[in-house]
LONUVEX-95578 format. One record per residue: residue number from 1; residue in one letter; x, z, y of N, C-alpha, C in turn. Coordinates in pm, 1 decimal, decimal comma, padded with zeros to 6 digits, m for minus. Layout:
// LONUVEX-95578
NUM_a_X_Z_Y_X_Z_Y_X_Z_Y
...
//
This chain:
// LONUVEX-95578
1_m_00084,9_00000,0_m00116,7_00000,0_00000,0_00000,0_00089,8_00000,0_00123,5
2_a_00052,5_m00079,1_00224,0_00130,8_m00090,1_00346,9_00118,6_00037,9_00428,2
3_a_00226,8_00069,3_00495,9_00228,2_00187,7_00581,2_00141,8_00164,4_00704,5
4_v_00067,7_00266,1_00741,3_m00012,8_00258,9_00863,3_00082,4_00259,1_00981,5
5_g_00055,5_00170,4_01076,6_00141,4_00164,3_01193,9_00259,7_00069,4_01177,5
6_g_00257,3_m00014,2_01075,9_00365,0_m00108,5_01051,9_00357,5_m00229,8_01142,3
7_r_00430,6_m00333,5_01104,4_00435,2_m00455,8_01185,2_00298,9_m00522,0_01198,3
8_a_00219,5_m00519,7_01092,2_00087,1_m00582,4_01098,1_m00001,3_m00511,5_01200,4
9_t_00005,9_m00380,4_01202,9_m00072,5_m00304,4_01300,8_m00024,0_m00333,7_01441,6
10_a_00106,3_m00340,8_01458,7_00162,5_m00371,2_01591,1_00118,8_m00508,7_01638,0
11_r_00117,4_m00604,9_01548,8_00073,1_m00741,0_01583,3_m00075,5_m00742,1_01619,3
12_f_m00155,8_m00672,0_01539,8_m00299,1_m00661,3_01567,8_m00320,8_m00603,7_01707,3
13_l_m00255,7_m00493,5_01736,5_m00273,3_m00428,7_01866,5_m00223,5_m00516,0_01980,8
14_a_m00113,6_m00587,1_01959,8_m00059,7_m00673,7_02065,2_m00155,3_m00788,4_02096,9
15_v_m00208,8_m00852,3_01994,7_m00302,1_m00963,9_02015,5_m00431,4_m00913,1_02078,3
16_m_m00481,9_m00802,5_02027,6_m00605,7_m00748,8_02082,5_m00587,2_m00709,5_02229,5
17_a_m00480,3_m00637,2_02260,3_m00457,3_m00589,3_02397,4_m00421,6_m00702,2_02492,6
18_g_m00344,6_m00798,9_02444,9_m00297,1_m00904,4_02533,1_m00390,4_m01021,9_02549,8
19_d_m00469,7_m01051,6_02447,4_m00549,9_m01174,0_02450,0_m00700,1_m01154,3_02434,4
20_i_m00741,8_m01047,8_02371,3_m00884,2_m01032,0_02342,7_m00951,0_m00930,5_02436,1
21_y_m00893,9_m00811,9_02447,0_m00954,6_m00709,6_02531,9_m00971,9_m00752,3_02677,4
22_p_m00876,3_m00822,9_02738,2_m00896,7_m00860,0_02879,4_m01024,1_m00941,8_02903,1
23_d_m01062,5_m01024,0_02808,4_m01182,2_m01107,3_02824,6_m01308,0_m01048,7_02761,5
24_l_m01292,9_m00978,7_02651,0_m01409,9_m00932,8_02576,0_m01424,8_m00781,5_02570,3
25_g_m01324,0_m00709,6_02611,0_m01319,6_m00564,9_02591,3_m01430,5_m00485,2_02656,0
26_d_m01486,1_m00533,6_02766,3_m01592,8_m00459,7_02834,3_m01731,6_m00491,3_02781,4
27_l_m01740,4_m00587,2_02692,2_m01870,9_m00629,3_02639,6_m01904,7_m00554,7_02511,0
28_p_m02029,8_m00516,2_02494,1_m02070,4_m00454,5_02367,0_m02055,9_m00556,8_02253,6
29_i_m02011,2_m00511,7_02139,5_m01987,5_m00604,1_02029,0_m02114,3_m00679,4_01990,1
30_a_m02228,7_m00615,4_02001,1_m02354,4_m00680,6_01963,5_m02391,3_m00795,0_02057,5
31_s_m02330,6_m00799,4_02175,1_m02362,5_m00905,8_02270,8_m02272,1_m01028,1_02254,7
32_l_m02165,6_m01015,3_02177,6_m02068,7_m01124,6_02165,3_m02123,0_m01237,7_02078,9
33_r_m02106,5_m01357,3_02128,9_m02152,4_m01477,5_02061,2_m02037,6_m01577,8_02055,4
34_l_m02060,4_m01685,3_01986,6_m01961,0_m01791,8_01976,5_m01922,6_m01843,8_02114,8
35_a_m02017,8_m01843,7_02206,4_m01992,2_m01890,1_02343,0_m01891,0_m01802,0_02416,1
36_h_m01870,3_m01680,1_02371,3_m01767,8_m01592,9_02428,0_m01632,3_m01618,3_02362,1
37_i_m01636,4_m01648,8_02233,9_m01514,3_m01655,0_02154,1_m01440,7_m01788,0_02168,4
38_l_m01511,8_m01898,5_02164,9_m01445,1_m02028,6_02172,2_m01363,9_m02048,0_02300,2
39_p_m01415,7_m02011,1_02418,0_m01331,9_m02024,5_02538,3_m01206,6_m01936,0_02533,3
40_l_m01218,5_m01821,2_02468,7_m01102,9_m01734,0_02452,3_m00995,3_m01802,6_02368,5
41_f_m01034,9_m01862,6_02257,6_m00939,6_m01934,3_02173,1_m00879,5_m02053,5_02247,6
42_a_m00961,6_m02124,1_02325,0_m00911,8_m02238,8_02401,5_m00810,6_m02194,7_02505,8
43_k_m00835,2_m02081,8_02568,7_m00742,4_m02027,6_02669,0_m00606,3_m01997,0_02606,2
44_i_m00608,1_m01937,2_02489,0_m00483,4_m01906,1_02418,5_m00414,1_m02035,6_02377,8
45_e_m00491,0_m02132,0_02328,8_m00434,6_m02260,2_02285,5_m00367,8_m02333,8_02402,2
46_l_m00426,4_m02325,7_02519,9_m00368,4_m02392,6_02636,5_m00228,7_m02340,6_02669,0
47_r_m00201,1_m02218,0_02632,2_m00066,4_m02161,4_02650,1_00031,0_m02217,4_02546,9
48_g_m00022,0_m02287,0_02447,8_00062,4_m02339,4_02341,0_00086,9_m02239,4_02230,1
49_s_00005,1_m02137,9_02223,1_00022,3_m02029,6_02126,4_m00072,4_m02045,3_02007,7
50_l_m00050,3_m02148,5_01928,1_m00140,9_m02174,9_01815,8_m00138,0_m02064,8_01711,1
51_t_m00021,9_m02005,0_01689,3_m00017,3_m01895,3_01591,4_m00096,6_m01775,2_01640,5
52_v_m00099,2_m01755,0_01771,9_m00177,1_m01644,4_01827,1_m00326,4_m01673,9_01813,9
53_v_m00365,7_m01801,4_01830,6_m00506,3_m01838,3_01811,5_m00549,0_m01804,4_01669,0
54_h_m00468,0_m01841,1_01572,3_m00501,3_m01812,3_01432,4_m00508,0_m01661,7_01408,1
55_a_m00411,8_m01589,0_01464,8_m00411,5_m01443,6_01448,4_m00534,3_m01382,0_01515,2
56_a_m00566,4_m01427,2_01636,0_m00681,6_m01373,3_01709,1_m00810,3_m01397,8_01631,6
57_r_m00823,5_m01517,2_01576,3_m00944,2_m01548,0_01498,1_m00953,9_m01455,8_01376,6
58_g_m00843,3_m01437,4_01308,7_m00842,7_m01348,5_01192,3_m00872,0_m01203,9_01229,0
59_f_m00809,6_m01156,0_01336,2_m00831,1_m01017,7_01378,6_m00973,9_m00995,5_01425,6
60_l_m01026,3_m01089,0_01505,6_m01165,4_m01075,8_01549,6_m01260,7_m01080,7_01431,8
61_g_m01229,8_m01167,8_01335,2_m01312,2_m01175,7_01215,5_m01317,6_m01042,8_01141,7
62_r_m01204,8_m00974,1_01135,1_m01201,8_m00843,1_01069,0_m01287,8_m00742,1_01144,7
63_v_m01275,6_m00743,7_01276,5_m01354,6_m00651,8_01358,5_m01503,8_m00680,1_01339,6
64_f_m01540,9_m00807,9_01343,4_m01680,9_m00843,4_01328,0_m01732,3_m00812,1_01186,8
65_r_m01651,0_m00836,3_01084,8_m01694,8_m00803,7_00948,4_m01717,3_m00653,5_00932,7
66_y_m01631,6_m00573,8_00997,1_m01651,2_m00428,8_00995,3_m01781,9_m00392,6_01066,1
67_a_m01807,1_m00457,5_01179,5_m01930,9_m00431,4_01254,5_m02053,9_m00470,1_01172,5
68_v_m02044,2_m00578,0_01095,7_m02155,6_m00616,3_01006,7_m02173,2_m00510,1_00898,6
69_a_m02062,9_m00467,9_00838,6_m02069,2_m00369,3_00730,1_m02124,7_m00235,6_00776,4
70_t_m02101,0_m00201,0_00901,5_m02149,5_m00073,3_00955,3_m02280,6_m00090,5_01032,7
71_e_m02340,1_m00207,5_01018,3_m02469,8_m00240,6_01077,4_m02473,3_m00231,1_01229,4
72_k_m02362,5_m00262,5_01292,9_m02356,8_m00271,0_01438,9_m02405,7_m00408,0_01486,1
73_i_m02381,6_m00509,5_01402,7_m02425,2_m00646,6_01429,3_m02476,8_m00705,9_01298,6
74_e_m02547,9_m00816,9_01309,8_m02601,2_m00880,9_01189,1_m02518,5_m00999,1_01143,1
75_l_m02443,9_m01061,0_01235,3_m02372,0_m01183,6_01203,8_m02233,5_m01182,3_01266,0
76_d_m02135,7_m01228,9_01192,1_m01998,1_m01243,8_01240,8_m01987,7_m01378,1_01311,2
77_p_m01977,3_m01381,6_01445,4_m01970,5_m01509,7_01515,0_m01845,1_m01590,5_01480,4
78_c_m01740,4_m01526,4_01434,4_m01619,5_m01601,0_01396,5_m01644,4_m01691,3_01276,5
79_r_m01740,3_m01656,2_01193,5_m01772,1_m01741,4_01078,8_m01828,0_m01875,4_01123,1
80_l_m01886,0_m01878,1_01242,7_m01940,8_m02001,7_01297,4_m01831,3_m02092,0_01351,3
81_c_m01709,6_m02043,3_01360,4_m01596,1_m02123,8_01409,7_m01541,9_m02214,8_01301,3
82_g_m01597,1_m02211,3_01183,4_m01544,2_m02284,3_01069,2_m01522,9_m02433,0_01093,3
83_a_m01601,9_m02494,9_01178,0_m01590,2_m02638,6_01200,0_m01484,4_m02672,0_01304,9
84_t_m01427,5_m02573,1_01370,5_m01326,5_m02600,3_01472,9_m01188,8_m02613,7_01408,8
85_h_m01093,9_m02656,0_01486,3_m00959,2_m02675,2_01434,0_m00875,7_m02547,9_01432,1
86_w_m00933,8_m02434,1_01473,3_m00859,7_m02309,3_01465,1_m00881,5_m02251,3_01330,8
//
């Protein structure tokens, strides 16, 4: 089992703090839709940070899946990104 607080956790926190929280952090998770997420990914992509886009999508997906499992939301909007190139 991986140690808590390892490199994966540091990467998660860096992406969330640097790329996701500034745009989405003040919004309730239940209010977030694909229309919030796609522009965020496009903004990151414009910087040329494709690996960060992939990481952000994965990290947001984990957060949303947890929210579904704990009945905070009914649908993971990241699952709707399946047809995009991210």
